[in-house]
All heavy atoms as a GROMACS GRO file, in nm:
protein
  631
    1MET      N    1  11.396   0.232   3.416
    1MET     CA    2  11.401   0.295   3.546
    1MET      C    3  11.338   0.204   3.651
    1MET      O    4  11.393   0.184   3.756
    1MET     CB    5  11.331   0.431   3.539
    1MET     CG    6  11.324   0.503   3.670
    1MET     SD    7  11.487   0.558   3.722
    1MET     CE    8  11.445   0.650   3.865
    2ARG      N    9  11.222   0.149   3.621
    2ARG     CA   10  11.153   0.061   3.716
    2ARG      C   11  11.239  -0.060   3.750
    2ARG      O   12  11.246  -0.101   3.865
    2ARG     CB   13  11.019   0.018   3.660
    2ARG     CG   14  10.941  -0.073   3.752
    2ARG     CD   15  10.805  -0.105   3.691
    2ARG     NE   16  10.748  -0.223   3.749
    2ARG     CZ   17  10.666  -0.224   3.852
    2ARG    NH1   18  10.632  -0.111   3.907
    2ARG    NH2   19  10.616  -0.337   3.898
    3SER      N   20  11.306  -0.117   3.649
    3SER     CA   21  11.389  -0.234   3.676
    3SER      C   22  11.509  -0.197   3.762
    3SER      O   23  11.552  -0.277   3.844
    3SER     CB   24  11.435  -0.299   3.545
    3SER     OG   25  11.515  -0.208   3.472
    4THR      N   26  11.561  -0.076   3.747
    4THR     CA   27  11.671  -0.030   3.830
    4THR      C   28  11.627  -0.018   3.975
    4THR      O   29  11.696  -0.064   4.066
    4THR     CB   30  11.724   0.106   3.781
    4THR    OG1   31  11.767   0.091   3.646
    4THR    CG2   32  11.839   0.155   3.866
    5VAL      N   33  11.511   0.040   3.998
    5VAL     CA   34  11.458   0.054   4.134
    5VAL      C   35  11.433  -0.083   4.194
    5VAL      O   36  11.467  -0.108   4.309
    5VAL     CB   37  11.329   0.139   4.133
    5VAL    CG1   38  11.262   0.137   4.269
    5VAL    CG2   39  11.359   0.281   4.090
    6LEU      N   40  11.377  -0.174   4.116
    6LEU     CA   41  11.351  -0.310   4.164
    6LEU      C   42  11.481  -0.381   4.198
    6LEU      O   43  11.491  -0.446   4.302
    6LEU     CB   44  11.273  -0.388   4.059
    6LEU     CG   45  11.235  -0.532   4.095
    6LEU    CD1   46  11.148  -0.532   4.220
    6LEU    CD2   47  11.164  -0.598   3.979
    7ALA      N   48  11.581  -0.367   4.114
    7ALA     CA   49  11.711  -0.432   4.139
    7ALA      C   50  11.776  -0.375   4.264
    7ALA      O   51  11.832  -0.450   4.345
    7ALA     CB   52  11.802  -0.414   4.018
    8ILE      N   53  11.771  -0.245   4.283
    8ILE     CA   54  11.827  -0.183   4.403
    8ILE      C   55  11.753  -0.232   4.526
    8ILE      O   56  11.814  -0.265   4.627
    8ILE     CB   57  11.824  -0.029   4.392
    8ILE    CG1   58  11.926   0.018   4.288
    8ILE    CG2   59  11.855   0.036   4.528
    8ILE    CD1   60  11.919   0.164   4.254
    9GLY      N   61  11.623  -0.240   4.518
    9GLY     CA   62  11.544  -0.292   4.630
    9GLY      C   63  11.583  -0.435   4.664
    9GLY      O   64  11.594  -0.472   4.781
   10THR      N   65  11.606  -0.517   4.562
   10THR     CA   66  11.646  -0.655   4.584
   10THR      C   67  11.782  -0.662   4.649
   10THR      O   68  11.802  -0.738   4.744
   10THR     CB   69  11.648  -0.731   4.448
   10THR    OG1   70  11.519  -0.723   4.390
   10THR    CG2   71  11.688  -0.876   4.469
   11ILE      N   72  11.875  -0.582   4.602
   11ILE     CA   73  12.009  -0.578   4.661
   11ILE      C   74  12.002  -0.537   4.806
   11ILE      O   75  12.061  -0.600   4.894
   11ILE     CB   76  12.102  -0.483   4.582
   11ILE    CG1   77  12.135  -0.542   4.446
   11ILE    CG2   78  12.229  -0.453   4.660
   11ILE    CD1   79  12.202  -0.446   4.352
   12LEU      N   80  11.927  -0.434   4.834
   12LEU     CA   81  11.920  -0.385   4.971
   12LEU      C   82  11.842  -0.478   5.062
   12LEU      O   83  11.873  -0.487   5.181
   12LEU     CB   84  11.866  -0.243   4.974
   12LEU     CG   85  11.967  -0.146   4.913
   12LEU    CD1   86  11.902  -0.011   4.893
   12LEU    CD2   87  12.089  -0.134   4.999
   13SER      N   88  11.747  -0.549   5.008
   13SER     CA   89  11.678  -0.650   5.088
   13SER      C   90  11.778  -0.756   5.131
   13SER      O   91  11.783  -0.796   5.246
   13SER     CB   92  11.564  -0.714   5.010
   13SER     OG   93  11.463  -0.622   4.987
   14ALA      N   94  11.857  -0.799   5.037
   14ALA     CA   95  11.959  -0.899   5.069
   14ALA      C   96  12.063  -0.841   5.163
   14ALA      O   97  12.112  -0.909   5.254
   14ALA     CB   98  12.025  -0.948   4.940
   15LEU      N   99  12.095  -0.717   5.144
   15LEU     CA  100  12.193  -0.650   5.230
   15LEU      C  101  12.150  -0.651   5.375
   15LEU      O  102  12.227  -0.686   5.462
   15LEU     CB  103  12.210  -0.505   5.182
   15LEU     CG  104  12.296  -0.413   5.266
   15LEU    CD1  105  12.444  -0.444   5.243
   15LEU    CD2  106  12.269  -0.268   5.231
   16THR      N  107  12.027  -0.616   5.401
   16THR     CA  108  11.983  -0.607   5.540
   16THR      C  109  11.937  -0.739   5.596
   16THR      O  110  11.942  -0.760   5.716
   16THR     CB  111  11.870  -0.503   5.555
   16THR    OG1  112  11.762  -0.539   5.471
   16THR    CG2  113  11.921  -0.364   5.522
   17LEU      N  114  11.893  -0.830   5.512
   17LEU     CA  115  11.848  -0.959   5.562
   17LEU      C  116  11.959  -1.063   5.564
   17LEU      O  117  11.948  -1.163   5.630
   17LEU     CB  118  11.732  -1.012   5.476
   17LEU     CG  119  11.603  -0.932   5.484
   17LEU    CD1  120  11.502  -0.988   5.386
   17LEU    CD2  121  11.546  -0.934   5.625
   18GLY      N  122  12.068  -1.036   5.490
   18GLY     CA  123  12.175  -1.134   5.484
   18GLY      C  124  12.128  -1.257   5.408
   18GLY      O  125  12.032  -1.256   5.336
   19ALA      N  126  12.198  -1.366   5.429
   19ALA     CA  127  12.164  -1.488   5.359
   19ALA      C  128  12.073  -1.577   5.443
   19ALA      O  129  12.045  -1.688   5.407
   19ALA     CB  130  12.292  -1.563   5.324
   20GLY      N  131  12.028  -1.528   5.556
   20GLY     CA  132  11.947  -1.606   5.649
   20GLY      C  133  11.805  -1.624   5.601
   20GLY      O  134  11.767  -1.581   5.493
   21PRO      N  135  11.724  -1.685   5.685
   21PRO     CA  136  11.585  -1.711   5.648
   21PRO      C  137  11.506  -1.582   5.638
   21PRO      O  138  11.539  -1.482   5.701
   21PRO     CB  139  11.533  -1.797   5.764
   21PRO     CG  140  11.624  -1.767   5.878
   21PRO     CD  141  11.758  -1.733   5.818
   22VAL      N  142  11.398  -1.587   5.561
   22VAL     CA  143  11.312  -1.471   5.547
   22VAL      C  144  11.240  -1.449   5.680
   22VAL      O  145  11.188  -1.542   5.739
   22VAL     CB  146  11.209  -1.493   5.432
   22VAL    CG1  147  11.112  -1.377   5.426
   22VAL    CG2  148  11.282  -1.512   5.301
   23ARG      N  149  11.237  -1.327   5.724
   23ARG     CA  150  11.175  -1.295   5.852
   23ARG      C  151  11.033  -1.247   5.831
   23ARG      O  152  11.004  -1.178   5.735
   23ARG     CB  153  11.256  -1.184   5.921
   23ARG     CG  154  11.396  -1.230   5.950
   23ARG     CD  155  11.475  -1.120   6.018
   23ARG     NE  156  11.611  -1.167   6.037
   23ARG     CZ  157  11.718  -1.092   6.024
   23ARG    NH1  158  11.706  -0.966   5.993
   23ARG    NH2  159  11.837  -1.142   6.043
   24ALA      N  160  10.946  -1.281   5.924
   24ALA     CA  161  10.807  -1.240   5.914
   24ALA      C  162  10.791  -1.091   5.941
   24ALA      O  163  10.713  -1.024   5.877
   24ALA     CB  164  10.722  -1.321   6.012
   25GLU      N  165  10.868  -1.039   6.037
   25GLU     CA  166  10.858  -0.897   6.069
   25GLU      C  167  10.955  -0.817   5.982
   25GLU      O  168  11.060  -0.868   5.943
   25GLU     CB  169  10.887  -0.874   6.218
   25GLU     CG  170  11.033  -0.889   6.259
   25GLU     CD  171  11.081  -1.032   6.277
   25GLU    OE1  172  11.003  -1.126   6.271
   25GLU    OE2  173  11.203  -1.050   6.293
   26PRO      N  174  10.921  -0.693   5.949
   26PRO     CA  175  11.011  -0.611   5.869
   26PRO      C  176  11.137  -0.576   5.948
   26PRO      O  177  11.133  -0.558   6.069
   26PRO     CB  178  10.929  -0.485   5.837
   26PRO     CG  179  10.819  -0.484   5.937
   26PRO     CD  180  10.797  -0.625   5.982
   27ASP      N  181  11.248  -0.571   5.877
   27ASP     CA  182  11.376  -0.538   5.939
   27ASP      C  183  11.390  -0.386   5.938
   27ASP      O  184  11.395  -0.325   5.832
   27ASP     CB  185  11.488  -0.603   5.861
   27ASP     CG  186  11.625  -0.585   5.924
   27ASP    OD1  187  11.640  -0.498   6.012
   27ASP    OD2  188  11.716  -0.657   5.885
   28PRO      N  189  11.399  -0.321   6.057
   28PRO     CA  190  11.412  -0.176   6.060
   28PRO      C  191  11.542  -0.127   5.998
   28PRO      O  192  11.552  -0.013   5.955
   28PRO     CB  193  11.404  -0.141   6.208
   28PRO     CG  194  11.438  -0.267   6.280
   28PRO     CD  195  11.396  -0.380   6.190
   29GLY      N  196  11.642  -0.214   5.989
   29GLY     CA  197  11.769  -0.175   5.926
   29GLY      C  198  11.756  -0.155   5.777
   29GLY      O  199  11.833  -0.080   5.717
   30LYS      N  200  11.659  -0.222   5.716
   30LYS     CA  201  11.642  -0.214   5.571
   30LYS      C  202  11.620  -0.071   5.524
   30LYS      O  203  11.692  -0.021   5.438
   30LYS     CB  204  11.527  -0.302   5.526
   30LYS     CG  205  11.502  -0.298   5.377
   30LYS     CD  206  11.387  -0.388   5.338
   30LYS     CE  207  11.361  -0.381   5.190
   30LYS     NZ  208  11.252  -0.469   5.151
   31LYS      N  209  11.521  -0.006   5.581
   31LYS     CA  210  11.488   0.131   5.539
   31LYS      C  211  11.604   0.225   5.567
   31LYS      O  212  11.641   0.307   5.483
   31LYS     CB  213  11.361   0.179   5.608
   31LYS     CG  214  11.312   0.312   5.557
   31LYS     CD  215  11.179   0.349   5.616
   31LYS     CE  216  11.131   0.480   5.558
   31LYS     NZ  217  11.001   0.518   5.611
   32ALA      N  218  11.664   0.213   5.684
   32ALA     CA  219  11.776   0.299   5.720
   32ALA      C  220  11.893   0.278   5.626
   32ALA      O  221  11.955   0.374   5.580
   32ALA     CB  222  11.819   0.273   5.864
   33CYS      N  223  11.922   0.154   5.594
   33CYS     CA  224  12.038   0.124   5.510
   33CYS      C  225  12.015   0.162   5.364
   33CYS      O  226  12.111   0.197   5.295
   33CYS     CB  227  12.077  -0.022   5.521
   33CYS     SG  228  12.156  -0.063   5.679
   34VAL      N  229  11.893   0.157   5.317
   34VAL     CA  230  11.864   0.197   5.178
   34VAL      C  231  11.904   0.343   5.158
   34VAL      O  232  11.978   0.377   5.067
   34VAL     CB  233  11.715   0.178   5.144
   34VAL    CG1  234  11.681   0.244   5.011
   34VAL    CG2  235  11.679   0.032   5.140
   35VAL      N  236  11.856   0.427   5.246
   35VAL     CA  237  11.884   0.570   5.235
   35VAL      C  238  12.034   0.597   5.250
   35VAL      O  239  12.093   0.672   5.174
   35VAL     CB  240  11.802   0.649   5.341
   35VAL    CG1  241  11.843   0.795   5.344
   35VAL    CG2  242  11.654   0.634   5.315
   36GLU      N  243  12.094   0.532   5.348
   36GLU     CA  244  12.235   0.556   5.374
   36GLU      C  245  12.325   0.499   5.264
   36GLU      O  246  12.428   0.560   5.232
   36GLU     CB  247  12.271   0.499   5.510
   36GLU     CG  248  12.198   0.579   5.618
   36GLU     CD  249  12.221   0.528   5.757
   36GLU    OE1  250  12.336   0.493   5.790
   36GLU    OE2  251  12.123   0.524   5.833
   37ALA      N  252  12.289   0.386   5.206
   37ALA     CA  253  12.369   0.330   5.098
   37ALA      C  254  12.368   0.423   4.977
   37ALA      O  255  12.470   0.440   4.910
   37ALA     CB  256  12.318   0.191   5.060
   38ARG      N  257  12.253   0.483   4.950
   38ARG     CA  258  12.248   0.579   4.838
   38ARG      C  259  12.341   0.697   4.862
   38ARG      O  260  12.404   0.747   4.770
   38ARG     CB  261  12.106   0.631   4.820
   38ARG     CG  262  12.012   0.532   4.760
   38ARG     CD  263  11.876   0.594   4.737
   38ARG     NE  264  11.779   0.492   4.704
   38ARG     CZ  265  11.657   0.488   4.752
   38ARG    NH1  266  11.614   0.582   4.833
   38ARG    NH2  267  11.576   0.392   4.718
   39ARG      N  268  12.349   0.740   4.988
   39ARG     CA  269  12.432   0.856   5.022
   39ARG      C  270  12.580   0.820   5.033
   39ARG      O  271  12.666   0.890   4.979
   39ARG     CB  272  12.384   0.915   5.156
   39ARG     CG  273  12.463   1.034   5.204
   39ARG     CD  274  12.406   1.094   5.333
   39ARG     NE  275  12.389   0.997   5.440
   39ARG     CZ  276  12.484   0.965   5.528
   39ARG    NH1  277  12.602   1.022   5.521
   39ARG    NH2  278  12.459   0.878   5.624
   40LEU      N  279  12.610   0.708   5.099
   40LEU     CA  280  12.749   0.673   5.128
   40LEU      C  281  12.818   0.594   5.017
   40LEU      O  282  12.940   0.601   5.004
   40LEU     CB  283  12.756   0.593   5.259
   40LEU     CG  284  12.713   0.667   5.385
   40LEU    CD1  285  12.703   0.570   5.502
   40LEU    CD2  286  12.810   0.780   5.417
   41CYS      N  287  12.742   0.518   4.941
   41CYS     CA  288  12.801   0.428   4.842
   41CYS      C  289  12.730   0.436   4.707
   41CYS      O  290  12.684   0.334   4.653
   41CYS     CB  291  12.795   0.285   4.896
   41CYS     SG  292  12.873   0.263   5.057
   42PRO      N  293  12.720   0.555   4.649
   42PRO     CA  294  12.642   0.569   4.525
   42PRO      C  295  12.697   0.488   4.408
   42PRO      O  296  12.620   0.431   4.331
   42PRO     CB  297  12.645   0.720   4.497
   42PRO     CG  298  12.768   0.769   4.568
   42PRO     CD  299  12.780   0.683   4.690
   43MET      N  300  12.828   0.479   4.395
   43MET     CA  301  12.885   0.403   4.282
   43MET      C  302  12.857   0.254   4.297
   43MET      O  303  12.828   0.186   4.198
   43MET     CB  304  13.035   0.428   4.271
   43MET     CG  305  13.070   0.573   4.238
   43MET     SD  306  12.986   0.637   4.091
   43MET     CE  307  13.063   0.540   3.965
   44GLU      N  308  12.866   0.205   4.419
   44GLU     CA  309  12.840   0.064   4.443
   44GLU      C  310  12.693   0.032   4.420
   44GLU      O  311  12.659  -0.074   4.368
   44GLU     CB  312  12.882   0.024   4.585
   44GLU     CG  313  13.032   0.025   4.608
   44GLU     CD  314  13.094   0.163   4.628
   44GLU    OE1  315  13.021   0.265   4.629
   44GLU    OE2  316  13.217   0.168   4.644
   45MET      N  317  12.606   0.125   4.457
   45MET     CA  318  12.462   0.107   4.431
   45MET      C  319  12.436   0.098   4.281
   45MET      O  320  12.358   0.015   4.236
   45MET     CB  321  12.382   0.221   4.492
   45MET     CG  322  12.377   0.222   4.642
   45MET     SD  323  12.280   0.089   4.710
   45MET     CE  324  12.116   0.146   4.666
   46LYS      N  325  12.502   0.181   4.205
   46LYS     CA  326  12.485   0.180   4.060
   46LYS      C  327  12.537   0.051   3.998
   46LYS      O  328  12.488   0.007   3.895
   46LYS     CB  329  12.554   0.300   3.996
   46LYS     CG  330  12.483   0.430   4.023
   46LYS     CD  331  12.556   0.546   3.960
   46LYS     CE  332  12.488   0.677   3.997
   46LYS     NZ  333  12.561   0.793   3.943
   47SER      N  334  12.637  -0.011   4.063
   47SER     CA  335  12.696  -0.134   4.010
   47SER      C  336  12.602  -0.253   4.022
   47SER      O  337  12.623  -0.356   3.959
   47SER     CB  338  12.827  -0.166   4.082
   47SER     OG  339  12.802  -0.220   4.211
   48MET      N  340  12.498  -0.240   4.110
   48MET     CA  341  12.401  -0.347   4.134
   48MET      C  342  12.466  -0.472   4.194
   48MET      O  343  12.416  -0.582   4.179
   48MET     CB  344  12.328  -0.386   4.005
   48MET     CG  345  12.255  -0.275   3.941
   48MET     SD  346  12.125  -0.220   4.048
   48MET     CE  347  12.022  -0.138   3.933
   49SER      N  348  12.579  -0.455   4.260
   49SER     CA  349  12.648  -0.567   4.323
   49SER      C  350  12.624  -0.564   4.474
   49SER      O  351  12.672  -0.473   4.542
   49SER     CB  352  12.798  -0.560   4.294
   49SER     OG  353  12.869  -0.652   4.376
   50ARG      N  354  12.552  -0.662   4.525
   50ARG     CA  355  12.523  -0.668   4.668
   50ARG      C  356  12.653  -0.673   4.748
   50ARG      O  357  12.667  -0.605   4.849
   50ARG     CB  358  12.437  -0.789   4.699
   50ARG     CG  359  12.399  -0.796   4.845
   50ARG     CD  360  12.328  -0.923   4.878
   50ARG     NE  361  12.429  -1.026   4.897
   50ARG     CZ  362  12.405  -1.154   4.906
   50ARG    NH1  363  12.284  -1.199   4.894
   50ARG    NH2  364  12.501  -1.239   4.926
   51LYS      N  365  12.748  -0.751   4.702
   51LYS     CA  366  12.875  -0.764   4.775
   51LYS      C  367  12.950  -0.631   4.780
   51LYS      O  368  13.008  -0.597   4.883
   51LYS     CB  369  12.963  -0.872   4.713
   51LYS     CG  370  12.912  -1.011   4.740
   51LYS     CD  371  13.007  -1.115   4.692
   51LYS     CE  372  12.951  -1.252   4.727
   51LYS     NZ  373  13.051  -1.356   4.714
   52LYS      N  374  12.948  -0.556   4.672
   52LYS     CA  375  13.016  -0.426   4.671
   52LYS      C  376  12.947  -0.327   4.764
   52LYS      O  377  13.012  -0.251   4.834
   52LYS     CB  378  13.021  -0.369   4.529
   52LYS     CG  379  13.120  -0.440   4.440
   52LYS     CD  380  13.123  -0.379   4.302
   52LYS     CE  381  13.220  -0.453   4.211
   52LYS     NZ  382  13.225  -0.394   4.076
   53VAL      N  383  12.813  -0.328   4.763
   53VAL     CA  384  12.738  -0.238   4.852
   53VAL      C  385  12.765  -0.275   4.997
   53VAL      O  386  12.793  -0.188   5.080
   53VAL     CB  387  12.587  -0.241   4.821
   53VAL    CG1  388  12.510  -0.158   4.923
   53VAL    CG2  389  12.560  -0.188   4.680
   54GLU      N  390  12.760  -0.404   5.028
   54GLU     CA  391  12.788  -0.449   5.165
   54GLU      C  392  12.928  -0.408   5.208
   54GLU      O  393  12.946  -0.355   5.318
   54GLU     CB  394  12.774  -0.600   5.176
   54GLU     CG  395  12.634  -0.651   5.172
   54GLU     CD  396  12.627  -0.802   5.176
   54GLU    OE1  397  12.730  -0.871   5.172
   54GLU    OE2  398  12.515  -0.852   5.184
   55ALA      N  399  13.026  -0.433   5.122
   55ALA     CA  400  13.164  -0.400   5.156
   55ALA      C  401  13.181  -0.250   5.180
   55ALA      O  402  13.247  -0.208   5.276
   55ALA     CB  403  13.259  -0.447   5.045
   56CYS      N  404  13.120  -0.169   5.096
   56CYS     CA  405  13.128  -0.024   5.113
   56CYS      C  406  13.063   0.020   5.243
   56CYS      O  407  13.119   0.099   5.318
   56CYS     CB  408  13.062   0.045   4.994
   56CYS     SG  409  13.057   0.225   5.008
   57MET      N  410  12.945  -0.034   5.270
   57MET     CA  411  12.874   0.004   5.392
   57MET      C  412  12.948  -0.041   5.517
   57MET      O  413  12.952   0.031   5.617
   57MET     CB  414  12.731  -0.052   5.390
   57MET     CG  415  12.642   0.013   5.286
   57MET     SD  416  12.611   0.188   5.319
   57MET     CE  417  12.497   0.174   5.456
   58ILE      N  418  13.009  -0.158   5.512
   58ILE     CA  419  13.088  -0.204   5.626
   58ILE      C  420  13.209  -0.114   5.646
   58ILE      O  421  13.243  -0.078   5.758
   58ILE     CB  422  13.129  -0.352   5.607
   58ILE    CG1  423  13.005  -0.442   5.622
   58ILE    CG2  424  13.237  -0.393   5.707
   58ILE    CD1  425  13.026  -0.586   5.579
   59GLN      N  426  13.271  -0.074   5.536
   59GLN     CA  427  13.386   0.017   5.544
   59GLN      C  428  13.347   0.152   5.604
   59GLN      O  429  13.424   0.213   5.676
   59GLN     CB  430  13.445   0.035   5.404
   59GLN     CG  431  13.576   0.108   5.401
   59GLN     CD  432  13.634   0.110   5.261
   59GLN    OE1  433  13.561   0.111   5.161
   59GLN    NE2  434  13.766   0.110   5.253
   60LYS      N  435  13.226   0.196   5.578
   60LYS     CA  436  13.180   0.327   5.625
   60LYS      C  437  13.082   0.314   5.742
   60LYS      O  438  13.003   0.404   5.768
   60LYS     CB  439  13.115   0.402   5.509
   60LYS     CG  440  13.214   0.432   5.398
   60LYS     CD  441  13.152   0.506   5.284
   60LYS     CE  442  13.258   0.535   5.179
   60LYS     NZ  443  13.206   0.621   5.073
   61ILE      N  444  13.090   0.205   5.815
   61ILE     CA  445  12.996   0.173   5.921
   61ILE      C  446  12.987   0.283   6.027
   61ILE      O  447  12.881   0.307   6.083
   61ILE     CB  448  13.027   0.036   5.983
   61ILE    CG1  449  12.905  -0.016   6.060
   61ILE    CG2  450  13.152   0.040   6.068
   61ILE    CD1  451  12.914  -0.163   6.096
   62ASP      N  452  13.096   0.351   6.053
   62ASP     CA  453  13.094   0.457   6.155
   62ASP      C  454  13.011   0.578   6.113
   62ASP      O  455  12.978   0.662   6.196
   62ASP     CB  456  13.237   0.502   6.188
   62ASP     CG  457  13.316   0.394   6.260
   62ASP    OD1  458  13.253   0.306   6.324
   62ASP    OD2  459  13.439   0.396   6.253
   63GLN      N  460  12.977   0.587   5.985
   63GLN     CA  461  12.897   0.699   5.935
   63GLN      C  462  12.748   0.665   5.927
   63GLN      O  463  12.669   0.746   5.881
   63GLN     CB  464  12.947   0.739   5.796
   63GLN     CG  465  13.091   0.786   5.795
   63GLN     CD  466  13.138   0.812   5.654
   63GLN    OE1  467  13.069   0.875   5.575
   63GLN    NE2  468  13.257   0.764   5.620
   64THR      N  469  12.710   0.546   5.971
   64THR     CA  470  12.571   0.503   5.959
   64THR      C  471  12.494   0.528   6.088
   64THR      O  472  12.553   0.544   6.195
   64THR     CB  473  12.563   0.353   5.924
   64THR    OG1  474  12.623   0.276   6.028
   64THR    CG2  475  12.632   0.323   5.792
   65SER      N  476  12.362   0.527   6.076
   65SER     CA  477  12.275   0.542   6.193
   65SER      C  478  12.285   0.417   6.280
   65SER      O  479  12.335   0.313   6.236
   65SER     CB  480  12.131   0.560   6.148
   65SER     OG  481  12.083   0.440   6.089
   66ALA      N  482  12.234   0.426   6.401
   66ALA     CA  483  12.238   0.312   6.493
   66ALA      C  484  12.164   0.190   6.435
   66ALA      O  485  12.210   0.076   6.448
   66ALA     CB  486  12.178   0.352   6.627
   67THR      N  487  12.052   0.214   6.371
   67THR     CA  488  11.972   0.104   6.314
   67THR      C  489  12.047   0.036   6.201
   67THR      O  490  12.059  -0.087   6.198
   67THR     CB  491  11.836   0.158   6.264
   67THR    OG1  492  11.772   0.225   6.370
   67THR    CG2  493  11.749   0.045   6.212
   68CYS      N  494  12.100   0.113   6.109
   68CYS     CA  495  12.174   0.056   5.998
   68CYS      C  496  12.306  -0.005   6.048
   68CYS      O  497  12.348  -0.110   6.001
   68CYS     CB  498  12.202   0.163   5.892
   68CYS     SG  499  12.286   0.100   5.746
   69HIS      N  500  12.367   0.060   6.144
   69HIS     CA  501  12.492   0.011   6.202
   69HIS      C  502  12.473  -0.132   6.254
   69HIS      O  503  12.555  -0.220   6.227
   69HIS     CB  504  12.535   0.104   6.316
   69HIS     CG  505  12.671   0.078   6.370
   69HIS    ND1  506  12.780   0.153   6.334
   69HIS    CD2  507  12.715  -0.015   6.457
   69HIS    CE1  508  12.885   0.107   6.398
   69HIS    NE2  509  12.849   0.005   6.473
   70ALA      N  510  12.363  -0.155   6.327
   70ALA     CA  511  12.335  -0.289   6.380
   70ALA      C  512  12.317  -0.391   6.268
   70ALA      O  513  12.368  -0.503   6.276
   70ALA     CB  514  12.211  -0.285   6.469
   71ALA      N  515  12.248  -0.352   6.162
   71ALA     CA  516  12.228  -0.441   6.048
   71ALA      C  517  12.361  -0.474   5.981
   71ALA      O  518  12.388  -0.589   5.945
   71ALA     CB  519  12.132  -0.378   5.947
   72MET      N  520  12.447  -0.373   5.968
   72MET     CA  521  12.577  -0.396   5.905
   72MET      C  522  12.667  -0.482   5.992
   72MET      O  523  12.744  -0.563   5.940
   72MET     CB  524  12.644  -0.261   5.873
   72MET     CG  525  12.570  -0.177   5.770
   72MET     SD  526  12.512  -0.266   5.623
   72MET     CE  527  12.661  -0.338   5.562
   73LEU      N  528  12.657  -0.469   6.123
   73LEU     CA  529  12.735  -0.555   6.212
   73LEU      C  530  12.692  -0.701   6.196
   73LEU      O  531  12.777  -0.792   6.198
   73LEU     CB  532  12.721  -0.511   6.358
   73LEU     CG  533  12.795  -0.383   6.395
   73LEU    CD1  534  12.766  -0.346   6.541
   73LEU    CD2  535  12.945  -0.396   6.372
   74ARG      N  536  12.561  -0.726   6.179
   74ARG     CA  537  12.514  -0.862   6.155
   74ARG      C  538  12.572  -0.917   6.025
   74ARG      O  539  12.619  -1.031   6.021
   74ARG     CB  540  12.361  -0.866   6.147
   74ARG     CG  541  12.291  -0.854   6.280
   74ARG     CD  542  12.141  -0.887   6.270
   74ARG     NE  543  12.070  -0.817   6.164
   74ARG     CZ  544  12.009  -0.702   6.179
   74ARG    NH1  545  12.010  -0.638   6.295
   74ARG    NH2  546  11.945  -0.646   6.078
   75ILE      N  547  12.571  -0.837   5.922
   75ILE     CA  548  12.625  -0.881   5.793
   75ILE      C  549  12.774  -0.906   5.804
   75ILE      O  550  12.826  -1.007   5.754
   75ILE     CB  551  12.594  -0.777   5.682
   75ILE    CG1  552  12.444  -0.778   5.654
   75ILE    CG2  553  12.674  -0.805   5.556
   75ILE    CD1  554  12.397  -0.664   5.568
   76LYS      N  555  12.845  -0.817   5.871
   76LYS     CA  556  12.990  -0.833   5.888
   76LYS      C  557  13.020  -0.963   5.962
   76LYS      O  558  13.110  -1.038   5.922
   76LYS     CB  559  13.047  -0.713   5.964
   76LYS     CG  560  13.196  -0.715   5.978
   76LYS     CD  561  13.246  -0.590   6.050
   76LYS     CE  562  13.397  -0.595   6.066
   76LYS     NZ  563  13.447  -0.481   6.140
   77ALA      N  564  12.945  -0.991   6.068
   77ALA     CA  565  12.966  -1.115   6.145
   77ALA      C  566  12.938  -1.238   6.058
   77ALA      O  567  13.012  -1.337   6.064
   77ALA     CB  568  12.876  -1.115   6.268
   78GLU      N  569  12.833  -1.232   5.976
   78GLU     CA  570  12.802  -1.344   5.886
   78GLU      C  571  12.914  -1.366   5.786
   78GLU      O  572  12.952  -1.479   5.758
   78GLU     CB  573  12.671  -1.318   5.813
   78GLU     CG  574  12.549  -1.327   5.902
   78GLU     CD  575  12.422  -1.277   5.835
   78GLU    OE1  576  12.425  -1.245   5.714
   78GLU    OE2  577  12.320  -1.268   5.904
   79ARG      N  578  12.967  -1.258   5.730
   79ARG     CA  579  13.078  -1.269   5.634
   79ARG      C  580  13.200  -1.333   5.700
   79ARG      O  581  13.264  -1.419   5.642
   79ARG     CB  582  13.118  -1.132   5.581
   79ARG     CG  583  13.029  -1.082   5.472
   79ARG     CD  584  13.084  -0.951   5.420
   79ARG     NE  585  13.025  -0.921   5.292
   79ARG     CZ  586  13.082  -0.847   5.199
   79ARG    NH1  587  13.198  -0.793   5.221
   79ARG    NH2  588  13.023  -0.826   5.085
   80GLU      N  589  13.232  -1.287   5.820
   80GLU     CA  590  13.349  -1.340   5.890
   80GLU      C  591  13.329  -1.487   5.926
   80GLU      O  592  13.424  -1.564   5.920
   80GLU     CB  593  13.380  -1.256   6.014
   80GLU     CG  594  13.434  -1.119   5.977
   80GLU     CD  595  13.446  -1.023   6.094
   80GLU    OE1  596  13.403  -1.057   6.207
   80GLU    OE2  597  13.499  -0.913   6.073
   81ALA      N  598  13.208  -1.526   5.960
   81ALA     CA  599  13.179  -1.665   5.995
   81ALA      C  600  13.195  -1.757   5.875
   81ALA      O  601  13.240  -1.871   5.889
   81ALA     CB  602  13.039  -1.677   6.053
   82THR      N  603  13.159  -1.709   5.756
   82THR     CA  604  13.171  -1.793   5.636
   82THR      C  605  13.314  -1.803   5.587
   82THR      O  606  13.347  -1.895   5.514
   82THR     CB  607  13.082  -1.741   5.522
   82THR    OG1  608  13.120  -1.608   5.488
   82THR    CG2  609  12.935  -1.745   5.562
   83ARG      N  610  13.399  -1.712   5.627
   83ARG     CA  611  13.541  -1.716   5.586
   83ARG      C  612  13.620  -1.820   5.664
   83ARG      O  613  13.727  -1.860   5.623
   83ARG     CB  614  13.606  -1.579   5.606
   83ARG     CG  615  13.560  -1.479   5.505
   83ARG     CD  616  13.634  -1.350   5.520
   83ARG     NE  617  13.577  -1.251   5.430
   83ARG     CZ  618  13.584  -1.122   5.449
   83ARG    NH1  619  13.645  -1.072   5.554
   83ARG    NH2  620  13.529  -1.039   5.364
   84ARG      N  621  13.571  -1.860   5.780
   84ARG     CA  622  13.645  -1.955   5.865
   84ARG      C  623  13.635  -2.095   5.817
   84ARG      O  624  13.563  -2.145   5.751
   84ARG     CB  625  13.595  -1.945   6.009
   84ARG     CG  626  13.624  -1.811   6.066
   84ARG     CD  627  13.573  -1.803   6.206
   84ARG     NE  628  13.569  -1.664   6.245
   84ARG     CZ  629  13.512  -1.619   6.352
   84ARG    NH1  630  13.455  -1.701   6.435
   84ARG    NH2  631  13.512  -1.493   6.382
   0.00000   0.00000   0.00000
């Protein structure tokens, strides 16, 4: 159980921080997105796949809070930039 919680925390940290540098200040999107990912994307959360969780959350972005929405828009922009 502890390893599952740790893995989910790691996935969601990566989800809200993206692939960018580690930030000194806490990202307010992290806490918002953790709760919302559990609610909106439970199967993807269980899969422990950061990419699946991100894709699900981006797909359901209109159902997220303003804080999580902003974090997901950053991730979406980063994904689109790497595809070019």
